[in-house]
Structure formats: structure tokens, C-alpha cells
N, C-alpha and C positions, 0 to 999 in steps of 0.2 A: 259603632263604637270603635275607637282607636286604641290599640294596644301598643305601648312603647316600653321596651325592655331591652337592655343590652345583652341579656342571656338568651340565646336562641332556644335553649331548652325550656326556660321559664315562659318565654313568649309563646312557644308551641303548646305548652300545658294550659296557659290562660286561654289561648285561641280555641283549643279543643273544648274546654269547659264552656266557653261562650257559644260555640257552634252547637254543642249538645243541648244548650238551653233553647235553641230554635228561635226563628223569627228575629234574629239580631244581625244587622248588616255589619260585617267586620271589616275594618280598615287596618292596614299594616300587616305585620308589626313594623314599627320604627325601631331602629337600633341605637339611635342617639337623640339627644334633645333637639337638635336642629332639624333632623328629619321629622321628628314628631310635630314640630311647629309647622313645617311645610305641609305635611299631610292634614293637619288640623285646618290650616287655612284653605286648602284645596277642597276638603270634604265637609267641614263643619259638622262633626259628629255630635250627637246628644250626650255622649259620655266618653271619657278618656281614662284608661287604666295606665298608670305611669310609674315606672321604676324610680324610687327616690334618688338612687345614685346613678342615674343614667348619664353616660359620658356626653361630652360636647357642651351642652348647657344643662346644668343639673336639674333634677326634678322640681326643686323649689322655684327656680327661675322659670321653667316651663309652665308650672302651675300659675305663677303670677301673670305671665304673658297670656295664657289661655283665659284666665279669669278676667283680664282687662279687655280681651277681644270678645268674650261671650260669657256674660255673667250667669247665664242659665245652664251652662254645660256642667254635668255631673263629673267631678274629678275625684278619682280614687287613686291614691298613692299606695303602691305595694313595696314592701321591704322585707328583707330577711330578719330584721330585728332592729328597728329604730329605737334610739334612746329617747328619753322624755323631751330633751331639747329639740330634737328633730320633729317629734310629734307636734310640739307647740309651734315650731316654725312652719310646718306643713299647714296647720290650721290657719295661721296668720297669713300665709301665702294664698289661701283660698281653697284648700283641699276640703272636699266634703267628707271623705272617709280615708282612713289609713289602715290597711290590712296587711297581714302577714302573707308572704308568698307561699309559705308552707302549709298553713292551717286554714286559711279563710277563703278557699276557692268557692265553696258553697255560698258563703255570705256574699261574695262578689256576684255570683250568678243571680242570687235573689235581688240584689241591688239593681242589676241591669234589667231584670224582668219587671221591676217596679216602675220603669220609665214610661 
């Protein structure tokens, strides 16, 4: 699983939650959209957890690119509080799930375990 988030604190929190879930190979974290795409191309993970507002290439563009390259990859976009328009755009770009960075860590872990 690839984690891509501009915040080192959030990336560490997500990484710790995934590691605690066990048996998940962790890639990253990537700190911007371009690095996320490079890591994705190099490792081809089954899942990507992506900050909606990641710098470089925004989360929606990264989602579209990953979806074009691998239609089967689980893409989870995380945000501190996306509005309805962003949620709709994320779905249209190919995101499978949109979760809150604050409240939905357990949901994220359960999604990853289901792979």
C-alpha cells in the first residue's frame, strides 16, 4: 500500500495504523503528487491512500492517472473535510472511498484488510 500525504504527521499516523494492522507491505510515504506517481509506477501497490490536497499534482489528478494505469487499484482519498463538490469530483476521478483524516483511521484499516 502506498501512502501519499503532504503532512509528515498525518502520513506517520496513517503508516502506524497500517503497520499495526499487520501483513501489509507499506510504500512511502510520498510527500507530493509527483512522488506518489513515481512510487506507484515503481511498486504497483494494490492500494493507495492519497491526500486530496497533496501538492505538486493534486489528489484528483493523481487519482485519474492511477486509475488509468491500473483500474484494479483501491484508491482511498483522505481529507480534513472535503466539501460535496470535492467528494463528487473524487468519485468521478476514480476514487473508491473518501475518508476523514481525523475520524476514519479504523475504516481505512478495515478497507485495507479486505484486499
